[in-house]
C-alpha positions in Angstrom: -8.0 -4.5 50.6 -7.9 -1.7 48.3 -5.4 -2.0 45.2 -1.7 -0.8 45.6 -1.3 2.6 43.6 1.4 4.3 42.7 0.9 6.9 45.7 1.2 3.7 48.0 4.8 3.2 46.8 6.6 6.2 46.6 10.2 5.9 47.3 11.7 8.0 50.7 15.3 8.0 49.1 14.7 11.1 46.9 16.9 14.0 47.7 15.2 17.5 46.4 18.0 20.0 44.0 18.4 23.0 42.1 19.7 22.4 38.5 22.4 24.2 38.7 24.4 22.2 41.5 26.7 19.4 41.5 26.2 16.4 42.7 29.8 15.7 44.4 28.9 17.0 47.6 25.6 14.8 48.0 25.3 12.3 50.4 25.0 8.6 47.9 23.8 6.2 50.8 21.4 3.6 49.8 20.1 4.0 46.1 19.1 8.1 45.9 17.1 9.3 43.3 17.8 13.3 42.8 14.8 15.7 41.8 16.0 18.4 40.0 14.0 21.6 39.9 14.8 25.0 38.3 14.8 28.0 40.6 13.4 26.7 43.9 13.7 23.1 45.1 10.4 23.4 46.9 8.3 25.1 44.3 10.3 25.8 41.5 9.7 23.4 37.9 10.5 20.0 37.8 13.1 19.3 35.4 13.4 15.0 36.0 15.2 12.7 38.0 18.7 11.6 38.4 19.7 8.5 39.8 22.9 7.2 42.0 24.1 5.2 38.5 23.8 8.9 36.7 25.9 10.7 39.7 28.9 8.0 39.4 29.3 8.1 35.9 29.1 11.8 35.6 30.2 13.1 38.8 31.4 16.1 37.7 28.3 16.7 36.0 25.4 19.7 36.7 22.3 18.1 37.7 20.9 20.1 34.5 23.2 18.2 32.7 22.3 14.6 33.8 18.3 15.0 33.3 18.6 17.0 30.2 19.9 14.4 27.7 16.5 12.6 28.5 12.7 12.3 28.7 10.5 13.3 30.8 8.9 10.4 32.7 6.4 10.7 34.6 2.9 9.1 35.9 0.3 10.0 38.2 0.0 8.7 41.6 -3.5 6.8 41.3 -2.0 4.8 38.6 -2.0 1.0 39.2 1.9 -0.3 40.0 1.2 -3.5 37.8 0.5 -0.4 34.9 4.3 1.4 36.7 5.7 -1.7 36.0 4.6 -2.4 32.6 5.5 1.6 31.7 9.0 1.2 33.5 9.8 -2.3 31.8 8.6 -0.4 28.2 10.8 2.6 28.8 13.7 0.6 30.0 14.1 2.9 33.2 13.8 1.6 37.2 12.1 5.3 38.4 8.9 7.4 37.5 8.7 11.2 38.4 5.2 10.6 40.5 3.1 14.4 39.2 -0.6 15.3 40.7 -1.6 18.5 38.2 1.7 18.7 37.2 3.7 19.0 40.7 5.9 16.8 42.0 5.3 14.7 45.0 7.7 12.2 44.8 9.1 8.8 43.0 8.2 5.6 42.8 10.8 2.7 41.6 10.6 -1.0 40.9 12.6 -1.2 44.4 9.8 1.0 46.6 7.1 -0.9 44.3 8.6 -4.7 45.1 9.0 -3.3 49.1 5.9 -2.4 49.2 4.4 -5.6 47.6 6.4 -7.4 50.2 5.1 -5.6 52.9 1.2 -6.0 51.3 2.0 -9.8 51.2 3.6 -9.5 54.7 -0.3 -7.8 56.2 -2.2 -10.3 53.8 0.0 -13.2 55.3 0.0 -11.7 58.8 -4.1 -11.2 58.4 -4.1 -15.1 57.3 -2.5 -16.3 60.4 -4.8 -14.2 62.1 -8.0 -15.9 60.6 -6.6 -19.3 60.5 -6.3 -19.0 64.5 -9.5 -17.7 64.6 -10.9 -20.4 62.7 -9.1 -23.3 64.8 -10.2 -22.1 68.2 -13.9 -21.5 66.6 -14.2 -25.2 64.8 -12.5 -28.0 63.3 -14.4 -28.1 60.2 -13.3 -24.6 59.8 -9.6 -25.2 59.7 -10.7 -27.8 57.1 -12.3 -25.0 54.9 -9.2 -23.2 54.8 -7.5 -25.9 53.9 -9.6 -26.2 50.7 -9.4 -22.6 50.6 -5.5 -22.9 50.3 -6.0 -25.3 47.6 -8.0 -22.8 45.4 -5.4 -20.3 46.3 -3.3 -22.3 44.5 -5.0 -23.4 41.7 -5.4 -19.8 41.4 -1.8 -18.8 41.5 -0.9 -21.9 38.9 -3.3 -19.5 36.5 -1.9 -16.6 37.4 1.8 -17.7 36.4 0.5 -18.4 32.9 -0.1 -14.9 32.2 3.2 -15.0 30.4 2.0 -16.8 27.9 -0.1 -17.2 24.7 -2.1 -20.8 25.5 -3.9 -22.6 28.5 -3.1 -26.3 28.9 -5.7 -28.6 29.4 -4.2 -29.8 32.6 -4.2 -26.6 34.2 -8.4 -26.7 33.7 -8.7 -29.8 34.7 -6.4 -28.8 38.5 -8.3 -25.6 38.8 -12.0 -27.1 38.6 -10.8 -30.2 40.5 -9.9 -27.9 42.5 -12.7 -25.7 43.0 -15.2 -29.0 43.0 -13.7 -30.3 45.7 -13.3 -26.8 48.0 -17.8 -26.2 47.7 -17.9 -30.0 48.2 -19.9 -30.3 44.2 -20.1 -33.9 42.9 -19.8 -32.5 39.2 -17.9 -29.2 37.8 -17.2 -28.2 34.2 -15.3 -25.5 32.4 -15.8 -24.5 29.0 -14.2 -22.1 27.3 -15.1 -20.3 23.7 -13.3 -20.2 20.4 -13.9 -16.5 18.2 -16.6 -18.4 16.6 -18.4 -19.1 19.9 -17.9 -23.1 19.3 -16.3 -25.1 22.6 -12.7 -24.8 22.5 -12.0 -26.5 25.6 -14.3 -28.6 27.9 -12.9 -29.9 31.1 -15.0 -31.5 33.5 -15.0 -33.4 36.9 -16.9 -35.5 38.4 -17.8 -37.9 35.3 -16.3 -40.9 34.3 -14.5 -41.7 30.9 -17.3 -44.2 30.4 -20.1 -42.2 31.3 -18.6 -39.0 29.2 -18.1 -41.6 25.7 -22.0 -42.9 26.4 -23.2 -39.1 26.6 -21.5 -38.4 23.3 -21.9 -35.2 22.9 -20.6 -31.7 24.7 -23.3 -29.0 25.9 -24.9 -26.8 22.7 -25.1 -24.0 25.4 -29.1 -23.8 24.5 -30.8 -23.9 28.4 -29.2 -22.5 31.5 -25.3 -22.4 30.6 -26.1 -20.7 27.4 -27.5 -18.0 29.2 -25.1 -17.3 31.7 -22.5 -16.5 28.0 -25.2 -14.4 26.3 -26.0 -12.4 28.7 -22.9 -12.6 31.2 -24.7 -13.1 34.1 -24.3 -15.7 37.0 -27.1 -18.5 37.5 -27.2 -20.2 41.2 -30.5 -22.4 41.6 -31.4 -25.4 44.5 -33.6 -26.8 41.7 -32.8 -27.0 37.8 -35.9 -28.9 37.5 -38.0 -25.5 38.9 -36.3 -23.2 36.3 -38.6 -22.7 32.8 -35.1 -21.6 30.9 -34.0 -25.4 31.4 -33.5 -27.7 29.0 -33.3 -31.6 29.2 -30.0 -33.3 29.8 -29.0 -35.6 27.3 -29.4 -39.2 27.1 -27.2 -41.4 29.9 -26.1 -38.0 31.5 -26.2 -38.1 35.2 -28.8 -36.7 36.9 -28.3 -32.9 38.6 -30.1 -30.7 40.8 -28.6 -27.4 42.1 -26.6 -25.8 39.6 -23.9 -22.8 40.3 -22.7 -21.1 36.9 -20.5 -18.2 36.6 -19.2 -16.2 33.6 -15.5 -16.5 32.6 -15.1 -12.6 31.5 -12.7 -10.1 31.6 -13.5 -5.9 30.0 -16.8 -7.2 28.7 -15.9 -10.4 26.8 -16.9 -13.9 27.8 -14.4 -16.5 27.4 -16.6 -19.1 28.6 -18.2 -20.4 31.8 -17.6 -22.5 34.8 -20.6 -24.6 36.2 -20.7 -26.6 39.7 -23.5 -29.1 40.4 -25.5 -31.0 43.9 -23.6 -30.6 46.9 -22.4 -33.9 48.5 -24.2 -32.5 52.0 -27.2 -31.8 49.7 -27.3 -28.2 50.5 -28.0 -25.2 47.9 -25.0 -23.2 46.9 -24.6 -20.0 49.0 -24.4 -16.3 48.3 -19.7 -17.1 49.1 -19.9 -20.2 47.5 -20.9 -17.6 44.6 -18.3 -15.2 45.5 -15.4 -18.4 45.4 -16.5 -19.3 41.7 -16.5 -16.0 40.3 -13.2 -15.1 42.3 -11.5 -18.7 40.6 -12.9 -17.6 37.2 -11.9 -13.9 37.2 -8.3 -15.1 37.4 -9.1 -17.7 34.7 -10.4 -14.7 32.5 -7.1 -12.9 33.2 -4.7 -15.3 31.8 -7.5 -15.8 29.0 -7.3 -12.2 28.2 -3.6 -12.1 28.3 -3.4 -14.8 26.0 -6.0 -12.8 23.6 -3.6 -9.3 23.7 -0.9 -11.7 23.3 -2.2 -13.6 19.8 -3.4 -9.7 18.8 -0.1 -8.2 19.4 1.5 -11.8 17.7 -1.0 -11.0 14.5 0.0 -7.7 14.5 3.3 -8.1 14.7 3.3 -10.3 11.8 1.4 -8.2 10.2 3.8 -5.0 10.6 6.6 -7.9 9.7 4.5 -8.6 6.5 4.4 -4.9 5.3 7.8 -4.4 6.2 8.9 -6.8 3.2 6.3 -7.0 1.2 4.1 -5.1 -1.7 0.5 -5.0 -0.2 -0.5 -5.2 -3.7 1.0 -7.5 -5.4 1.8 -9.5 -2.6 5.4 -9.9 -3.9 8.5 -9.0 -2.3 9.2 -5.1 -1.9 12.8 -3.8 -2.6 13.9 -4.1 1.5 13.4 -7.7 1.1 14.9 -7.8 -2.1 18.1 -6.0 -1.6 18.4 -8.8 1.5 18.0 -11.8 -0.4 20.2 -10.3 -3.3 23.3 -9.6 -1.1 22.7 -13.0 -0.1 23.0 -13.9 -3.5 26.2 -12.1 -4.5 27.9 -13.4 -1.3 27.2 -17.0 -2.3 28.3 -16.4 -5.3 31.2 -14.5 -4.3 32.6 -17.6 -2.0 31.7 -19.9 -4.8 32.8 -18.1 -7.8 28.9 -18.1 -9.1 27.1 -15.3 -10.8 23.8 -13.6 -10.0 21.4 -12.2 -12.9 19.3 -9.2 -12.2 16.1 -8.6 -14.9 14.4 -5.0 -14.5 10.8 -5.3 -16.1 8.8 -2.3 -17.0 5.4 -2.5 -18.4 5.2 -1.1 -22.0 2.4 1.3 -22.1 1.3 0.9 -18.2 0.4 4.5 -17.9 -2.2 4.6 -20.9 -3.8 1.9 -19.4 -4.2 3.5 -16.0 -5.6 6.9 -17.5 -7.8 4.9 -19.6 -9.1 2.0 -17.6 -8.7 3.9 -14.2 -6.4 3.2 -11.1 -8.7 0.1 -10.1 -8.3 -1.8 -13.0 -4.6 -0.7 -13.3 -4.2 -2.1 -9.3 -6.1 -5.6 -10.9 -3.4 -5.5 -14.2 -0.4 -5.5 -11.6 -1.9 -8.4 -9.7 -2.2 -10.5 -12.6 1.5 -9.2 -14.1 3.0 -10.4 -10.5 1.3 -14.1 -10.9 2.4 -14.2 -14.8 5.9 -13.1 -13.6 6.4 -15.6 -10.7 4.9 -18.3 -12.9 7.5 -17.8 -15.3 10.3 -18.3 -12.5 12.2 -21.2 -10.5 11.6 -21.6 -6.8 14.7 -20.1 -5.5 14.1 -17.1 -8.2 13.1 -13.8 -6.5 10.4 -11.6 -8.4 9.8 -8.2 -6.8 7.6 -5.0 -7.2 10.0 -2.0 -6.8 6.9 0.4 -6.9 4.4 1.5 -10.1 5.3 -1.0 -13.1 8.6 -1.8 -11.9 9.0 -5.4 -11.1 12.9 -7.3 -10.7 13.5 -10.6 -11.1 17.0 -12.1 -8.9 18.3 -15.5 -10.4 20.6 -16.8 -8.3 23.4 -19.2 -9.4 23.2 -19.1 -12.5 25.7 -21.6 -14.8 25.5 -19.2 -18.0 24.7 -15.5 -18.5 22.5 -17.0 -21.2 20.5 -18.7 -18.3 19.1 -15.1 -17.9 17.9 -14.7 -21.6 16.6 -17.9 -21.4 14.3 -16.6 -18.2 13.4 -13.4 -20.6 12.6 -15.1 -23.4 10.2 -17.4 -20.9 8.7 -13.9 -19.4 8.2 -12.6 -23.1 6.3 -15.7 -24.3 4.2 -15.6 -21.3 2.7 -12.3 -21.6 2.1 -12.9 -25.2 -1.0 -14.7 -24.1 -3.4 -12.0 -22.7 -4.5 -11.2 -19.2 -8.4 -11.6 -18.2 -9.7 -8.5 -16.2 -13.0 -7.7 -15.6 -14.0 -10.0 -18.5 -11.7 -8.1 -21.0 -8.6 -9.6 -22.9 -5.6 -7.3 -22.1 -1.9 -7.3 -24.2 0.9 -6.7 -21.9 4.5 -5.8 -23.4 7.6 -6.0 -21.5 10.7 -4.7 -21.8 13.3 -6.5 -19.4 17.1 -5.0 -18.8 19.5 -7.4 -17.7 22.9 -7.5 -15.6 25.1 -10.0 -14.1 27.6 -10.1 -10.9 29.9 -10.6 -11.6 30.4 -9.1 -15.3 28.6 -5.9 -15.0 28.9 -4.8 -11.3 30.3 -6.0 -7.9 27.1 -4.9 -5.8 23.4 -4.7 -5.6 23.2 -1.0 -6.4 25.4 -1.3 -9.4 23.7 -4.2 -10.7 20.2 -2.3 -10.5 21.4 0.6 -12.2 22.6 -1.4 -15.3 19.5 -3.1 -15.3 17.4 -0.2 -15.5 19.7 1.0 -18.4 19.4 -1.8 -20.2 15.9 -2.0 -19.7 15.0 1.7 -21.1 17.7 0.7 -23.8 15.4 -2.0 -24.3 11.8 0.7 -24.6 14.4 2.7 -27.4 14.8 -0.3 -29.4 10.5 -1.3 -29.6 9.5 -2.3 -26.7 8.9 -5.9 -25.7 11.8 -7.3 -25.4 14.9 -7.9 -23.6 18.3 -6.1 -23.6 22.0 -7.1 -21.8 23.6 -3.8 -20.5 26.9 -3.0 -21.9 28.8 0.4 -21.2 27.4 1.7 -24.6 24.3 2.1 -22.8 25.4 4.3 -19.8 25.6 7.2 -21.7 22.3 6.5 -23.9 21.0 6.5 -20.5 22.2 9.8 -19.5 21.3 11.5 -22.4 17.4 10.4 -21.7 17.7 11.4 -18.3 19.3 14.9 -18.8 16.3 15.1 -21.9 14.0 14.4 -19.3 15.0 16.6 -16.8 14.8 19.6 -19.1 11.6 19.1 -20.3 10.1 19.1 -17.3 11.3 22.8 -17.0 10.4 23.6 -20.9 6.3 24.4 -20.5 7.3 26.9 -17.3 10.3 28.6 -19.5 8.2 29.0 -22.4 10.9 27.5 -24.4 8.0 25.8 -27.0 7.4 27.3 -30.3 5.3 26.3 -33.1 6.3 26.1 -36.5 3.3 26.0 -39.8 3.9 23.7 -42.9 1.2 24.8 -45.4 -0.8 22.5 -47.0 -1.8 23.2 -50.6 -5.0 22.2 -53.1 -3.6 20.6 -56.4 -6.2 22.4 -58.5 -6.0 25.7 -57.4 -2.5 26.1 -55.5 -4.2 28.0 -52.7 -3.6 27.4 -49.4 -5.9 25.4 -47.8 -4.5 24.7 -44.2 -1.5 24.6 -42.1 -0.1 22.1 -39.6 0.9 23.3 -36.0 4.6 21.1 -35.7 5.8 21.8 -32.4 9.7 22.7 -32.2 11.8 22.7 -28.6 14.5 25.5 -28.9 16.4 24.4 -25.3 19.1 27.1 -23.9 21.7 24.3 -22.7 21.0 21.6 -25.5 20.0 23.3 -28.5 17.2 23.1 -30.9 15.8 19.1 -30.2 14.0 17.4 -32.4 10.5 16.1 -32.2 11.3 12.5 -33.0 13.9 12.9 -30.0 11.6 14.8 -27.2 8.1 13.9 -28.2 9.1 9.7 -27.1 10.2 10.9 -23.7 6.6 13.4 -23.2 4.4 10.0 -23.7 6.3 7.7 -21.4 6.6 10.3 -18.6 2.8 11.8 -19.5 4.4 15.7 -20.1 2.7 14.8 -23.6 -0.8 15.9 -22.1 -0.1 19.5 -20.7 2.5 19.9 -23.8 -0.5 19.0 -26.2 -2.9 21.4 -24.7 -0.4 24.1 -25.2 0.2 23.2 -28.7 -4.1 23.5 -29.1 -4.0 27.1 -27.3 -1.2 28.4 -28.8 -2.0 27.1 -32.5 -6.0 28.6 -32.0 -4.2 31.6 -31.0 -2.2 32.1 -34.0 -4.8 31.3 -36.4 -7.6 33.5 -34.5 -4.5 36.6 -35.3 -4.7 35.5 -39.2 -8.0 35.4 -39.6 -8.2 38.7 -38.0 -5.3 39.9 -40.2 -7.8 39.1 -43.2 -5.9 35.2 -43.8 -8.6 32.9 -42.7 -6.6 29.8 -42.7 -7.5 26.3 -41.1 -4.9 25.2 -38.6 -4.6 21.2 -38.1 -3.4 19.9 -35.0 -2.1 16.6 -33.2 -3.6 15.0 -31.0 -1.3 12.4 -28.9 -2.6 9.2 -27.8 -2.2 10.4 -24.1 -5.2 13.5 -24.4 -7.0 11.4 -26.2 -8.0 9.1 -24.1 -7.7 10.6 -20.4 -9.8 9.6 -17.7 -13.1 11.2 -17.3 -13.6 12.6 -14.1 -17.0 11.8 -12.3 -17.2 15.3 -11.1 -16.4 16.8 -14.5 -19.8 16.4 -17.4 -17.0 16.5 -20.0 -14.1 14.3 -21.1 -10.8 17.0 -20.5 -10.2 16.8 -24.1 -13.2 18.3 -24.5 -12.8 20.6 -22.1 -9.7 21.6 -23.2 -10.6 22.2 -27.3 -13.8 24.4 -26.0 -11.0 26.5 -23.5 -9.1 26.9 -26.6 -12.2 28.0 -28.9 -13.3 30.3 -26.2 -10.2 32.0 -25.2 -9.0 32.7 -28.7 -12.6 33.5 -30.2 -12.0 31.3 -33.5 -14.2 29.4 -35.1 -14.4 25.4 -34.7 -14.4 25.3 -38.9 -11.0 26.6 -38.6 -10.0 24.3 -36.4 -9.0 20.4 -37.8 -7.4 17.8 -35.4 -5.1 15.0 -36.5 -5.2 11.6 -34.6 -3.3 8.6 -35.7 -4.8 5.0 -36.2 -3.5 3.5 -33.4 -5.4 6.1 -30.8 -9.0 5.7 -32.7 -8.4 1.7 -32.5 -7.3 1.6 -28.8 -11.0 2.1 -27.6 -13.4 2.3 -30.0 -16.3 3.1 -28.2 -14.8 5.9 -26.5 -13.2 7.2 -29.4 -16.6 7.1 -31.3 -17.8 8.9 -28.6 -15.5 11.6 -29.1 -15.5 12.0 -32.4 -19.0 12.3 -32.5 -19.2 15.3 -30.4 -16.2 17.1 -31.8 -17.7 16.5 -35.3 -20.8 18.1 -34.3 -19.5 21.6 -32.9 -17.9 21.7 -36.3 -14.3 21.0 -35.9 -12.3 19.2 -39.0 -11.2 15.4 -38.7 -8.3 14.4 -39.9 -7.0 10.4 -39.8 -3.1 10.9 -39.5 -0.3 8.5 -41.1 -2.8 6.3 -42.9 -1.2 3.1 -43.9 1.1 2.1 -41.1 -1.7 1.5 -38.4 -4.3 -0.8 -38.3 -6.0 0.3 -41.3 -9.1 -1.6 -40.4 -11.5 -0.5 -43.4 -14.2 -1.7 -41.3 -13.7 0.2 -38.4 -12.9 3.6 -40.8 -15.9 4.0 -42.8 -17.8 4.4 -39.0 -15.5 7.2 -37.9 -16.7 10.8 -38.7 -13.5 11.7 -40.6 -13.1 14.7 -43.0 -9.6 14.0 -44.4 -7.4 11.2 -44.5 -3.3 12.1 -44.7 -1.1 9.4 -46.5 1.8 9.3 -44.6 5.0 10.1 -46.6 7.2 6.6 -46.4 4.5 5.9 -49.1 4.8 9.0 -50.8 8.9 8.9 -51.5 9.4 6.5 -53.6 6.2 6.6 -55.4 8.1 7.9 -58.2 10.1 4.9 -58.8 8.1 2.2 -56.7 5.5 0.9 -58.4 4.0 -0.7 -55.2 4.0 2.8 -53.5 2.3 3.9 -56.6 -0.3 1.1 -56.2 -0.5 1.7 -52.4 -1.3 5.4 -53.1 -3.6 5.6 -55.5 -6.0 2.4 -54.0 -6.0 4.5 -50.5 -6.5 7.7 -52.9 -9.8 5.9 -54.7 -10.8 4.6 -51.8 -11.0 7.6 -49.9 -13.0 9.3 -52.7 -15.2 6.9 -52.8 -15.9 7.2 -49.3 -16.1 10.9 -49.7 -13.7 12.0 -47.7 -10.2 14.1 -49.3 -6.7 13.4 -49.2 -3.8 15.0 -47.9 -0.5 13.4 -48.9 2.4 14.3 -46.7 6.1 14.4 -47.8 5.5 15.3 -51.6 9.4 16.7 -52.6 9.6 16.9 -56.3 7.7 17.8 -59.4 7.3 13.8 -60.0 5.4 13.0 -57.3 3.4 16.0 -57.7 2.3 15.3 -61.1 1.9 11.5 -60.0 -1.0 12.6 -57.0 -2.2 15.4 -59.3 -3.4 12.7 -62.1 -4.9 10.7 -59.4 -6.7 13.8 -58.6 -5.7 13.7 -55.0 -7.2 16.6 -53.3 -4.2 18.1 -51.3 -0.6 18.3 -50.3 2.6 18.8 -48.0 5.7 18.7 -48.1 9.5 20.8 -49.1 8.2 20.5 -52.9 6.0 23.7 -51.3 7.6 24.6 -48.2 9.1 23.6 -45.2 7.7 24.6 -41.9 8.0 28.2 -40.8 7.6 30.1 -38.3 4.6 31.9 -37.6 5.9 35.5 -38.5 6.7 34.5 -41.9 3.6 32.5 -43.1 1.6 36.3 -43.6 3.9 36.2 -46.2 3.9 33.2 -47.9 -0.1 33.6 -47.8 0.0 36.6 -49.7 1.1 34.5 -52.7 -1.0 31.6 -52.2 -4.3 33.2 -50.5 -6.6 36.4 -51.4 -7.3 38.4 -48.5 -11.0 38.1 -47.6 
């Protein structure tokens, strides 16, 4: 009998109606379905199904309104009825339109399917009765066979009854193999079920006593005939196993077996195991009919196992989706969703018990620079190590989460004193005092931490997070790698920071930046030897903003890279213009650390900084010897090997190199002699008091003498008095810059200054 399809189960209770009709006059006998059509009920466009329940709920609606609010669900007539039932269950409907080539041919309902299944069952029962009557008439042994067949059907029915479960019980397998062996009158039988690795997970047998099994001592290894059944997914039926060359001998103490019937337990190409039977009690060989019965039982068992596998895969998928929804994939820490749930619970508990909850907002210092210089893979490894280090500093009840990027957050429930949060913050800072090992590299990471307390600072989760975030920014402004508690005064500072950042992001495209130039004067001749380009920001709303206010923001946000590129090109353009006017004066441009340590893209042969410099020189036509690049000690020392390579390339191009703010950074003399530098700039902090402070005089004198011995020119910054100038002249310092000669000038005022200090070429 062919399998039931949707087309076999069409409901007879379908009434065709037009979409503009109202159901008030329609007959409501039974459980009617209304097939709604547009224009014509026979050849018009099918719009959907309306149920009697729809009509009862909205008797005054037209049929177009009854079906218009739901999706049009349909199924082809050749689909299996089990698929239709699963489809209805999944979409929570009791009826489906049946369409063939987009043409409505009827509808199928749960009831129509059940009625057809009952009719089919009645037909099967009727056929069984007829067969039984025929068998009873033919012979008594046939009746015995039918009874045993019923036993197998019962075993199969029990197998199919566990389709909703995800595992197979050994007792069920035992009942099944015993019923099958009894039906086919065999002495021995067994079922072997494999695990995912191909090893036996279940081995259920009949016909061998427990004592014999202990004497045998081991399970089948699958090297002989039974292994072929599994490996090749085929059945084996032999009258005498001893005559088959594929047979491998039985282990010692195994009862001798002659005939064999073995079939695979498989579904959709996946072999779950095999069952075998041996030695009929009447001595006859296994027949094709025996093989069909064994296959039928194996098929029932394969359905159970296939369903179990699907259930397990569904369970694993659900667990994975649940994990993704609540945890950060990179660090395995809770994500924002799970963190917010936990902190809400902690606040509710604290509210009931008059307790406190602390929130620590953590941001890694200079992580963006590490990501830019070392690459994202290295950055991801660093974030994993950071997550582990943070967790190691917390109690079991504390929660550490990753919000995204390099931002982490810690929740401390049930703190007895606000100082408890400081103790944890101190422990975290101490933990990060030790380097992190990544790819055989020691990486030191600083952490800025902001702390907020419930209920002192805020009464809700969003407020606590915002306050902790504000306190974290305050910690960064105070020098990073520290922690700060939130105070109301910080709100104003945070708002100012965000306002500055918002305007800064538009400053380049709005052409709000301008360059000023401060002259560098040769002490012995009084002539101008260079102009240092200094950026200024004039915002229409905020006014003139000093570099000390916006440069740190640009560094943190990464905007310093495009800003620095603009400064480089604008300064080269201006220097070329002065050269064309007859004033060939060198221009000095500061390089940012981020610009210097950008990651080189695999598709580009050059470092991004070299590309930017080459582009600026070529577009403006400025000779390389009229460009000087100023680099701080910290920039050079961050990555010595990369820094050395870049400096050597720049030097070969004829560009002058200057070490800026010398004495305020690393001041490593062992590396200083290796860099191809032209100039050393003494920071103004040492120049300010050289006329009154013996220590500053000694430092400046030492730097100057050392630079002269290394054949480096010395530029003293911040010269403002005659006494400072005279002291530097006595040291034979090469050049100076500062307010004594000129404050930074706009570009249009520079030619007037040049006329008195530099003769035309």
